[in-house]
VOMAR-632118 format. One record per residue: x, y, z of N, C-alpha, C, CB in turn. Coordinates in steps of 0.001 Angstrom, whole numbers, padded with zeros to 6 digits, always signed. Glycine has a CB too. Layout:
XYZXYZXYZXYZ...
This chain:
+062123+131206+085289+062955+131367+084110+064447+131457+084232+062547+132494+083469+064727+132485+085108+066143+132803+085319+066893+131726+085900+066301+133954+086154+066268+130929+086888+066938+129708+087522+067228+128686+086460+066028+129045+088650+066214+128356+085644+066177+127357+084557+067494+127647+083683+064751+127486+083653+067506+128993+083220+068438+129434+082352+069901+129166+082998+068147+130919+082031+070084+129625+084273+071343+129583+084826+071807+128186+085057+071364+130334+086028+070825+127160+085379+071217+125648+085469+071537+125061+084004+069946+124754+086165+070995+125583+083054+071458+125070+081685+072695+125671+081311+070461+125339+080579+073017+126941+081536+074263+127649+080905+075326+127657+081743+074047+129047+080527+075222+127806+083177+076141+127964+083941+076572+126630+084888+075749+129090+084618+075652+126012+085314+075820+124833+086298+076889+123984+085757+074479+123956+086498+076973+123648+084451+077886+122513+084035+079335+123020+084080+077528+121969+082545+079409+124381+083761+080844+125108+083989+081305+125212+085442+080809+126618+083442+080402+125469+086323+080907+125647+087658+081152+124224+088216+079897+126492+088558+080445+123100+087843+080642+122003+088280+082260+121479+087890+079497+121207+087764+082318+121733+086546+083722+121563+085888+084966+122195+086689+083685+122258+084441+084602+123416+087236+085826+124181+087857+085863+123619+089204+085697+125867+087898+084879+123288+089780+085054+122735+091212+085623+121300+091193+083641+122720+091998+085295+120448+090245+086054+119176+090108+087500+119293+089797+085464+118368+089074+087937+120294+089177+089166+120525+088757+090037+121106+089914+089096+121383+087593+089285+121682+090782+089990+122140+092068+090327+120870+092832+089052+123149+092997+089409+120016+092996+089513+118793+093673+090757+117866+093333+088292+118088+093412+091330+118150+091983+092214+117315+091531+093877+117532+092422+092195+117622+089872+093809+118777+093185+095000+118991+093971+095313+118121+094963+094985+120129+094526+096265+117431+095169+096662+116405+096121+096536+117025+097524+098137+115881+095835+097113+118201+097638+097020+118810+098988+096095+119917+098880+098376+119291+099544+095189+120104+100002+093912+120785+099859+092989+120668+100888+093288+120392+098769+091605+120993+100541+090723+120720+101633+089707+119779+101313+090122+121884+102104+090143+118881+100328+089474+117729+099751+090208+116473+099976+089270+117914+098319+089428+115349+100064+089907+113990+100432+089134+112994+099458+089612+113650+102057+089698+112960+098381+089020+112165+097342+090126+111045+096930+088525+113152+096018+089774+109850+096815+090548+108821+096180+091746+108500+097210+091077+109318+094689+091413+108786+098552+092145+108457+099693+091556+107553+100607+092454+109540+100345+092341+107329+101777+091683+106359+102784+090540+107184+103488+092811+105763+103940+089561+106560+104023+088543+107250+104620+089034+107902+105988+087377+106307+104804+088747+109119+106126+089014+109745+107519+088056+109243+108481+088925+111300+107520+088355+109496+109884+087252+109324+110672+086146+110348+110525+087680+109275+111969+084955+109688+110827+083618+110299+110674+083326+111258+111915+082489+109136+110559+083318+112584+111555+083028+113572+112907+081549+113323+113439+083160+115344+112492+080609+112817+112797+079251+112357+113299+079568+111395+114063+078231+111918+112325+080299+110370+113437+080315+109038+114400+081041+109403+115560+081038+107687+113752+081974+110161+115679+082886+110574+116789+082057+111198+117896+083988+111596+116290+081115+112058+117450+080105+112577+118438+079502+111612+118960+079144+113434+117966+078785+110735+118151+078058+109634+118722+078670+108828+119568+077588+108881+117855+080017+108383+119762+080844+107944+120669+081080+108604+121685+081795+107704+120255+081032+109835+121622+081115+110725+122850+079821+110514+123669+081286+112309+122443+078787+110667+122962+077633+110498+123679+077381+109110+124424+076607+110755+122775+077755+107940+123758+077848+106777+124461+078697+106501+125754+078206+105988+123601+079840+107422+125653+080866+107470+126738+079826+108220+128099+082447+108564+126141+079246+109103+127622+078520+109829+128574+077431+109143+129131+078079+110981+128063+076791+108206+128341+075656+107389+128953+076388+106434+129880+074717+106567+127819+077433+105901+129413+078183+104896+130447+078888+105250+131719+079187+104264+129779+079394+106609+131418+080125+107191+132694+079124+107911+133731+081265+108320+132211+078014+108406+133135+076880+108865+134074+075499+108342+133689+076800+110418+134100+075475+107016+134068+074043+106352+133736+073023+106861+134455+073961+104902+133977+071819+107332+133881+070812+107856+134400+070767+109145+134243+070702+107563+135522+071915+109834+134080+071921+111310+133838+071698+111657+132460+073180+111924+134253+072360+110850+131618+072284+111081+130096+071436+110110+129452+073649+111013+129422+070793+110794+128331+069924+109738+127623+068587+109716+128158+070491+108328+127742+067615+109100+127198+066240+108930+127641+065994+107787+128523+065384+108808+126526+066800+106930+128680+066447+105621+129307+066405+105988+130591+067383+104429+129076+065426+105162+131188+065519+104981+132805+066281+103969+133116+064238+104724+133530+067284+103961+134019+068089+102758+134474+067783+102351+135796+069531+102995+134422+067480+101080+135880+067196+100377+137113+068399+099453+137453+065860+099557+136984+068550+099266+138845+069381+098230+139643+069493+096867+138705+068591+097872+141195+068478+096543+138491+068001+095127+137752+068541+094935+136381+066389+095041+137573+068490+096340+135742+068677+096348+134255+069980+096824+133817+067668+097178+133601+070731+097647+134841+071900+098156+134659+072999+097454+133867+072278+098402+135788+073162+096180+134128+074134+095406+133739+074041+095072+132067+074059+094178+134653+072554+094853+131883+072318+094720+130266+072484+095952+129833+070901+094192+129738+072214+097041+130224+072364+098261+129671+073780+098743+129343+071761+099120+130498+074584+098496+130257+076106+099011+130154+076663+097970+129153+077031+099011+131728+076430+096750+129308+077118+095751+128450+076664+095838+127090+076918+094364+128928+075402+096318+126793+074889+096573+125332+075722+097766+124980+073184+096888+125172+075825+098763+125678+076506+099943+125255+077890+099691+124950+076417+100970+126232+078618+099046+125872+079908+098734+125639+080254+097870+124474+080358+098195+126722+079344+097045+124024+079581+096179+122862+079486+097112+121521+078459+094932+122847+078650+097781+121609+078232+098779+120519+079389+099876+120362+076762+099526+120924+079878+100385+121568+080825+101198+121598+082226+100693+120997+080882+101577+122883+082452+099422+121324+083723+098741+120921+083768+098736+119399+083817+097239+121501+082764+098632+118704+082711+098410+117388+082774+099842+116518+081435+097586+117147+082094+100954+117259+082314+102222+116734+083670+102641+116923+081438+103155+117282+084325+102330+118061+085647+103084+118340+086465+102298+117497+086198+103155+119921+086526+101077+117334+087569+100370+116618+087495+100756+115071+087403+098790+116842+086386+101062+114585+086311+101547+113256+086895+102793+113055+085044+101610+112829+086492+103682+113873+087164+105027+113781+088605+105214+113911+086655+105818+114713+089049+104507+115078+090487+104449+115352+091158+103863+114133+090805+103604+116634+090760+102834+113644+091445+102024+112508+091560+103041+111375+090564+100637+112015+090513+103709+111126+090686+104741+109926+091522+105771+110250+089418+105388+109469+091632+106322+111463+092647+107368+111885+094071+106947+111652+092492+107702+113369+094343+105562+112120+095678+105084+112091+096056+104833+110544+095805+103750+113002+094901+104259+109832+095528+104013+108302+095750+105401+107621+094428+103072+107263+095009+106257+108001+095227+107635+107475+096578+108277+107707+094236+108514+108055+097139+107996+108741+098332+108534+109140+099600+107674+108730+098252+108726+110583+099349+106220+108347+100298+105268+108183+101445+105871+107132+099576+103929+107689+102727+105909+107493+103671+106405+106334+103764+105379+105334+105140+106755+106808+103372+104362+105389+103567+103339+104155+102056+103056+103309+104195+101728+104844+101060+104024+103608+099615+103871+103035+099835+103893+101583+098539+105069+103493+100711+104482+100960+100913+104337+099468+101573+103207+098799+101598+105360+099059+102027+102536+099868+103088+101440+099512+102097+099967+099325+104414+101292+100954+102250+099352+098177+101495+098171+097863+101777+097139+099132+101977+097552+096351+102998+097104+099530+103239+095988+100544+102865+096430+101910+104728+095526+100562+102145+097488+102072+101657+097988+103468+101240+097119+104367+100636+098826+103405+100673+095867+103798+099907+094870+104445+100692+094388+105900+099711+093620+103354+101884+094747+105784+102786+094547+107067+102398+095272+108246+104189+094950+106823+101815+096619+107863+101404+097469+108804+100165+096886+109487+101183+098784+108217+100260+096561+110665+098934+096072+111233+098081+097163+112097+099249+094819+112175+097519+098026+111138+096602+099031+111744+095571+098472+112614+095933+099803+110715+095134+097363+112032+093637+096835+112844+094149+096283+114169+092655+095435+111950+095350+095703+114220+095881+095174+115646+096146+096430+116538+097357+094250+115505+096797+097431+116075+096823+098737+116810+095694+099276+117224+097363+099678+116137+094535+099334+116366+093356+099936+116733+092649+099280+117802+092553+100048+115665+092702+097728+117612+092150+096704+118686+092831+097088+120107+092556+095030+118244+094052+097217+120118+094655+097507+121357+094374+098897+122076+096031+097375+121136+094097+099880+121273+093821+101161+121738+092487+101071+122116+094079+102237+120788+091507+100501+121383+090166+100405+121783+089969+099801+122875+089430+099870+120958+090578+098566+123287+090550+097826+124603+091027+098880+125747+091579+096453+124543+092234+099343+125442+092962+100142+126561+091760+101200+126848+094581+100929+126032+091310+102073+126014+090310+103133+126295+089179+102649+127104+089775+103711+125035+088551+101512+126579+087260+101095+127398+087532+100568+128660+086437+100064+126719+088754+099780+128861+089126+099285+130169+089701+100462+131160+090207+098144+129956+089799+101593+130573+090146+102753+131510+088773+103368+131982+091101+103924+130735+087693+103226+131420+086428+103852+131851+086346+103919+133309+085240+103118+131327+086614+102809+134085+086504+102866+135537+087364+103879+136163+086814+101583+136117+088569+104116+135786+089602+104971+136381+088967+106330+136029+091180+104730+135775+088590+106604+134627+088092+107897+134231+086963+108250+135172+087628+107907+132748+086085+107428+135263+084903+107579+136222+085349+108039+137686+084118+106160+136331+086268+107606+138204+086995+107866+139642+087510+109408+139523+088441+106699+139949+088157+109470+138422+088714+110976+138325+087505+112017+138164+089769+111149+136958+086601+111838+137413+085328+112464+137184+084536+112892+138398+084533+111582+136427+084474+111687+139274+083852+111755+140349+084525+112594+141527+083613+110492+140655+085956+112878+141413+086578+113830+142119+086399+115316+141629+087912+113463+142148+086344+115291+140297+086213+116565+139395+084826+117213+140064+086053+116157+137541+083799+116366+139812+082457+116766+140345+082222+117257+141780+081639+115679+140201+083074+116455+142741+083204+116910+144232+083939+118248+144250+084038+115808+145163+084892+118571+143377+085495+119631+143539+084898+120869+143331+086406+119548+142938+083891+120747+142092+083125+121765+141768+081898+121971+142949+082613+121474+140309+081477+121024+143466+080412+121203+144366+081227+121925+145555+079622+119750+144766+082213+121466+146036+082797+122226+147186+083463+123440+146806+083751+121425+147926+083639+123883+145636+084260+125196+145284+083285+126203+144635+085429+124963+144324+082088+125700+144398+081240+126846+144007+079927+126795+145121+080736+126676+142279+079853+127899+145809+079015+128066+146553+077480+128194+146048+079475+129004+147161+077470+128289+144913+076185+128441+144239+075563+127022+143957+076373+129262+142891+076368+125964+143766+076006+124589+143520+075093+124071+144752+077355+123698+143337+074004+123702+144253+072823+123279+145364+073194+121785+145650+071055+123409+144721+073787+120891+144521+074066+119499+144650+074867+119063+143578+072890+118710+144724+075252+117748+143951+076006+117223+143124+075377+116826+141634+076509+116181+143827+073873+116439+141697+073091+116301+140610+073079+117498+139512+071806+116068+141133+073042+118555+140173+072946+119826+139412+074325+120196+138771+072457+120994+140369+075308+119660+139151+076731+119814+138556+076750+118975+137268+077936+119294+139613+076373+117709+137521+076352+116612+136317+075615+117194+135425+075759+115168+136594+074362+117548+135422+073428+117802+134470+073582+119120+133766+072188+117701+135048+074248+120165+134489+074111+121323+134028+075523+122316+133937+073064+121831+134848+076519+121722+134281+077714+122512+134477+078497+122225+133109+078568+122074+135888+078882+123268+132297+079783+122955+131255+081087+122513+131293+079866+123827+130636+081625+122763+132651+082929+122183+132849+082944+120616+132709+083435+122593+134222+081976+120023+133374+081752+118557+133586+081752+118105+132042+080249+118170+134483+081017+118717+131037+081175+118125+129665+082414+118189+129097+080347+118692+128761+083092+119455+129434+084384+119691+128801+085428+118636+129106+084901+121008+129215+085432+118523+130773+086469+117663+131511+086365+116194+131167+086309+117807+133055+085225+115817+130882+084846+114494+130600+085301+114138+129237+083393+114310+130748+085100+114848+128158+085513+114693+126958+087244+114643+126860+084838+115819+126185+087791+115738+127628+089183+115846+127654+089939+114472+128120+089515+117016+128579+089234+114057+129444+089849+112829+129894+089717+111596+128976+089289+112504+131182+088681+111528+128279+088532+110495+127319+089683+110590+126095+087034+110607+126750+089633+111686+125651+090330+112122+124301+091833+112066+124793+089832+113782+123673+092391+112253+125934+093562+112318+126287+094222+110828+126292+093564+113028+127527+093332+109847+126611+093786+108378+126330+094251+108082+125022+092722+107435+126558+093270+108523+124091+093667+108490+122750+094898+109059+122163+092772+108989+122150+094898+110598+122783+096315+111181+122407+097476+110765+122998+096383+112479+122611+097548+110127+124249+098653+109328+124756+098919+108096+123729+098296+108800+126268+098048+107496+123328+098463+106390+122508+098636+106694+121015+097497+105318+122664+098718+108001+120645+099105+108583+119248+098181+108269+118301+100400+108117+118725+096768+108266+118706+095669+108249+117603+095631+109575+117052+094207+107852+118124+095509+109823+115698+095511+110914+115126+093996+111355+114985+096274+110790+113913+093886+112681+114811+092552+113451+114405+091398+113180+115388+092041+112997+112914+091191+112040+115962+089956+111793+116651+090082+112638+118155+089743+110063+116820+091324+112584+118772+091106+113534+120046+090754+115003+119649+092485+113591+120977+091368+115572+118669+090982+116818+118348+089616+117102+117907+091769+117215+117475+089060+116262+117338+087607+116085+116961+086803+116242+118259+087315+114623+116260+087184+115369+119230+086414+115244+120440+086764+116591+120997+086776+113948+121405+088039+117077+121171+088110+118397+121939+087422+119533+121241+089567+118811+122176+087412+119682+119873+086909+120715+119402+085229+120670+119391+087550+120868+118116+084689+119343+119732+083281+119458+119784+082879+120051+121198+082622+118053+119508+083826+119610+122242+083480+120122+123601+083791+121535+123729+084196+119376+124681+084592+122091+123056+084770+123358+122830+083644+124303+122359+085704+123369+122026+083032+123668+121205+081831+124321+120546+080699+124205+121551+081423+123618+119118+080526+123127+122266+079467+123155+123108+079526+123834+124583+079142+121865+123210+080780+124174+124807+080866+124546+126297+081597+126208+126417+081937+123230+127153+082350+126458+125176+083187+127537+125168+084553+127360+126078+082352+128697+125617+084816+126124+126551+085923+125928+127238+087033+124898+126140+085414+125221+128761+088110+125416+125829+089017+124931+124925+090101+124352+125746+089483+125973+123967+090116+123027+125873+091121+122177+126672+091836+121238+125618+090346+121251+127892+092909+121138+125126+093671+120399+124402+093775+118946+125021+094927+121084+124256+093428+117989+124035+093476+116515+124606+094989+116121+124996+092889+115396+123431+095970+117062+124750+097240+116581+125253+097618+117125+126682+098317+116962+124258+096854+117888+127029+097167+118426+128369+096985+117468+129509+096338+119598+128631+098033+117334+130475+097694+116534+131651+097284+117210+132935+098783+115742+131950+096121+116541+133296+095378+117248+134138+095086+116154+135430+094043+117824+133324+095477+116780+136794+095417+115867+137877+094008+115716+138285+096266+116305+139017+093933+115309+139546+092485+114888+140128+091993+116194+140820+092541+113526+141306+090628+116192+140928+089944+117236+141660+090179+118531+141063+090344+117267+143058+089930+118677+139699+090181+119876+138998+088904+120606+138717+090911+119599+137752+088718+121920+138798+087428+122578+138671+087718+123872+137757+086793+122962+140177+086721+124099+136852+086874+125354+136181+085431+125969+136369+087364+125188+134588+085521+127126+137308+084320+127741+137720+083690+128651+136421+084662+128658+139067+082504+128798+135983+081900+129178+134760+082481+128839+133546+081754+130419+134731+083766+128993+133225+084242+128241+132247+084387+129026+131004+083443+127127+132082+083499+129886+130700+083592+130611+129165+084948+131223+128961+082452+131893+128941+085476+130898+127783+086761+131527+127319+088134+131016+127983+086643+133029+127582+087946+129928+128780+089323+129292+129118+089885+128419+128149+089271+128514+130325+091300+128620+127980+092032+128061+126979+093238+127336+127721+092460+129154+125926+093386+125975+127596+094412+124974+128179+095245+124559+127156+093806+123736+128824+096589+124936+126877+097253+124449+125662+097769+122929+125747+098450+125391+125367+098101+122458+124733+098475+121096+124623+099249+120489+125773+099221+120951+123458+100426+121353+126148+101699+120817+126661+101586+121306+128338+103154+121527+125717+100215+121696+128480+100017+122193+129927+100151+121023+130795+098595+122894+130184+100538+121163+131986+100535+120348+133169+099940+120827+134388+101763+120033+133466+098838+120144+134850+098155+120480+136078+098001+119596+136881+097061+120940+135959+098363+119929+138273+098307+119138+139267+097068+118925+139867+099098+119502+140071+096961+118456+141136+095707+117935+141795+095146+119189+142790+096082+116450+142718+093896+119192+142861+093054+120273+143473+093355+121732+142842+093332+120301+145068+093385+121790+141593+093634+123108+140866+092349+123692+140489+094513+122942+139584+092154+125124+140982+090775+125617+140301+091106+126793+139568+089557+125981+141350+090307+127076+138400+090496+128221+137554+089311+128883+137233+091132+127895+136384+089161+130084+136828+088154+130669+136621+087718+131068+135070+088297+131644+137428+086836+131802+134632+086459+132144+133308+087560+133015+132782+085082+132833+133251+087870+132690+131360+088672+133640+130701+090256+133426+130957+088212+135022+131164+090503+132264+131682+092014+132056+131929+092572+131473+130704+092339+131094+133177+093962+131786+130383+094487+131269+129358+095860+130657+129976+094593+132315+128216+095952+129407+129584+097409+128615+129892+098010+128435+128630+097297+127082+130625+098773+129259+127917+099150+129336+126715+100848+129237+126481+098526+130573+126257+101185+129431+125239+102440+129580+125059+102994+130869+124711+102748+128771+124252+104220+131093+125293+104775+132373+125200+105377+132961+123772+105798+132352+126178+106045+131906+123215+106544+131982+122019+106668+130672+121171+107711+132574+122184+106853+130611+120039+106876+129408+119336+108498+129357+118618+105531+129407+118189+109228+128393+119077+110552+128113+118630+110458+127729+117328+111244+127133+119392+111403+128265+116533+111251+127940+115055+112897+127268+114530+110754+129584+114128+112913+126508+113600+114052+125890+112934+114598+126947+112156+113714+124663+112079+115893+126552+111488+116647+127472+110543+115853+127873+109302+117949+126796+110074+114827+127110+109059+113942+127571+107843+112755+128423+108325+113347+126282+107012+112660+128710+109560+111488+129426+109913+110404+128846+110252+111147+130139+109082+110330+127591+110405+109087+126564+110479+109001+126400+112020+109342+124957+109621+107736+126417+112682+107312+126002+114162+107935+124849+114365+105788+125803+114458+108802+124467+115331+109169+123344+116002+108124+122724+116896+110285+123641+116717+107757+121593+116364+106528+120985+117023+106946+119847+118214+105589+120240+115790+106246+119642+119226+106430+118693+120183+107385+119205+121390+106971+117475+119492+107689+120681+121425+108290+120978+122604+107417+121654+123742+109372+121780+122271+107822+121765+124934+106929+122089+126153+106661+123603+126101+107653+121672+127611+105684+124067+125523+105239+125435+125251+104459+125947+126241+104537+125556+124074+103779+125253+127070+102598+125888+127961+103003+125426+129677+100834+125107+127372+102351+126379+130319+102997+126238+131784+102474+124925+132439+102579+127561+132799+103282+124966+133646+102885+123805+134694+102352+124463+135791+104091+122860+135209+101111+124026+136307+100401+124475+137702+100531+123193+138520+098671+124979+137556+101178+123505+139744+101494+122380+140811+100155+122420+141567+102918+122692+141878+100185+121524+142569+098860+121280+143268+098339+122426+144247+098995+119979+144095+097015+122532+144188+096390+123480+144990+096317+125008+144541+097036+123389+146205+096351+125027+143055+096748+126487+142645+095477+126948+142271+097868+126677+141426+095149+128306+142450+093805+128945+142152+094258+129968+141237+092960+129550+143447+093450+130011+140164+093743+131233+139118+092365+131916+138844+094433+130671+137573+092357+133232+138988+091211+134002+138944+091014+134504+137719+091202+134982+139829+089686+135133+137223+089237+135341+135988+090187+136141+135078+088003+135949+136103+090127+135764+134013+091097+136455+133028+092466+136522+133117+090833+137647+132934+093088+135934+133927+094467+135730+134247+094949+135019+133047+094715+134945+135592+096361+135374+132650+097142+134713+131496+098467+134351+132135+097360+135716+130150+098681+132967+131906+099954+132422+132136+100605+131888+131096+099923+131543+133017+101849+132132+130733+102310+131626+129487+103646+131104+129623+102269+132627+128453+104166+130043+128629+105510+129521+128677+105679+128235+129307+106337+130409+129321+106397+127609+128351+106657+126193+128781+107552+125945+130048+107303+125491+127639+108564+127242+130175+109312+127121+131380+108758+127656+132696+110505+127725+131160+107542+128134+132591+106780+128924+133518+106285+127668+134522+105474+129873+132717+106747+127675+135751+106027+126739+136903+105253+127594+137735+107065+125915+137889+104010+127393+138293+103236+128045+139100+103454+126956+140503+101633+128268+138391+103987+127484+141495+104192+126463+142738+103059+126128+143435+105094+126968+143782+103062+125281+144404+101975+124663+145232+101439+125827+145917+102455+123507+146261+100032+125880+145998+099321+126756+146980+099367+128314+146534+100013+126570+148448+099641+128476+145343+099855+129805+144776+098431+130379+144296+100929+129718+143538+098237+131586+144377+096798+132203+143877+097425+133245+143126+095608+132803+145098+096689+133223+141992+097043+134323+140857+095605+135216+140849+097435+133513+139111+095966+136326+141013+094621+137166+140979+094088+137480+139505+094862+138618+141741+092826+137960+139393+092301+138304+138055+092918+139195+137288+091129+138732+138106+092931+139070+135972+093634+140013+134856+095178+140326+135154+092831+141506+134782+095723+139297+135625+097189+139075+135699+097875+138547+134524+097475+138201+136738+099095+138922+134346+099906+138409+133175+101170+137727+133714+100309+139603+132163+101332+136482+133645+102427+135853+134376+103156+135087+133175+101889+134832+135662+104507+135345+133184+105376+134817+132308+106693+134327+132767+105548+135688+131404+106760+134121+133984+107907+133545+134687+107343+132716+135969+108954+134755+135138+108281+131772+136393+107786+130955+137610+107652+131635+138818+108635+129870+137908+106585+131184+139620+105828+131581+140734+106426+130543+142094+104086+131379+140311+107040+130889+143117+107295+130030+143992+106148+129640+145119+108425+130505+144511+106321+128690+145832+105244+128023+146496+104666+129102+147335+105689+126757+147321+103355+129019+147532+102563+129817+148600+102451+131407+148172+103364+129678+150119+102662+131741+147121+102780+133349+146801+101402+133705+146254+104040+133776+145599+100997+134843+146596+099875+135498+146031+100342+136466+144994+099063+136177+147082+099894+136500+143666+100482+137079+142551+099023+137922+142158+101191+135869+141349+099395+139371+142151+098335+140449+141777+098957+141615+141090+097575+140991+143048+098038+142208+140365+098232+143605+139937+098086+144727+140875+097376+143862+138942+098685+145620+140928+098443+146667+141911+096996+147349+141759+099573+147744+141765+096286+147674+142495+094834+147920+142415+094491+149191+141709+094238+147954+143779+093725+149192+140756+093586+150354+140165+092621+151267+140754+093315+150140+138933+092857+152607+140759+092018+153561+141616+090632+153715+140862+092787+155080+141817+089562+153649+141672+088313+154099+140997+088075+155527+141077+087150+153432+141548+087634+156254+140116+087256+157686+140233+085782+157866+140060+087994+158540+139202+085241+158584+140915+083820+158735+140714+083762+160243+140481+082888+158192+141970+082742+160652+139622+082312+161968+139091+080920+162223+139146+082699+162133+137755+080412+163323+139584+079128+163513+139542+078700+163985+138187+078768+164370+140557+077603+163560+137675+077129+163942+136240+076791+165511+136155+075751+163053+135829+077151+166089+135148+077009+167580+135123+075505+167661+135003+077844+168372+133874+074829+168646+135580+073357+168936+135474+073073+169716+134395+072808+169587+136617+072316+169325+133565+071874+170126+132229+071211+171417+132767+070724+169229+131201+071664+172526+132133+071244+173829+132248+069812+174085+131524+072348+174705+131680+068887+174338+132193+067563+174599+131285+067301+175793+131207+066332+174024+131692+066785+176279+129973+066708+177644+129660+065258+178113+130065+067040+177883+128130
């Protein structure tokens, strides 16, 4: 009875209040505007990429040498259509002339086609990069029993695969979709790599939980980092009105063959970690480090005390 009474007396008023809140042009609603990229469809695109990049490892299908051409070709054709639709939506959303009736001159469709083709044709190169990443993980983790184990179970592989795909879209100035991809991987793995980060070959994150790699980070070849590492910004420059200036180099550069152990924090756009540097765990670094240096905190002293025995009366 109470439920029916509430529906009759309160539901209409609540609906009216919500609809009025949607009338605000700036807010957390998107009504009477251009369609945004669909997050569920973007995740579906990610899964299709995994099936193409790691055939036989992902998906329920059994792949054979005689059927692989049909399998991959079919996936690519469907992926083209899905990618084009979502990229086109994203480009139309950010178009500065979207409210101008004469905006037909803005050829978002042609731009979406160009980016879609560019990303798909880059898949062989992405596969080669990921092959080197998998090998780096196998060589860098004594617990790894096989390459197959790394592909099917290591969260790092999922995170770096998504990042290398999203980075191509980011480089081609596609809005929204790279972040949707990156945040999906973050949720799935606990590893937060911004799609803007530039990451070289043979990269490996061991364990991975809690790793944060910022947008303007540059990472060289054969770099290895452990769980809890932050490659972040030291400060955010602001303009005369106190607003954060975007697009500046805010995050560090790690050159080739750098190793960063667990829970180390490296901050700042002017911070460069030279080749062959080792950063020990729980270290805070806010200035550049020369080639071949070991950076560590003074060892803390361990104190051992015997437990006091309780007196029995």
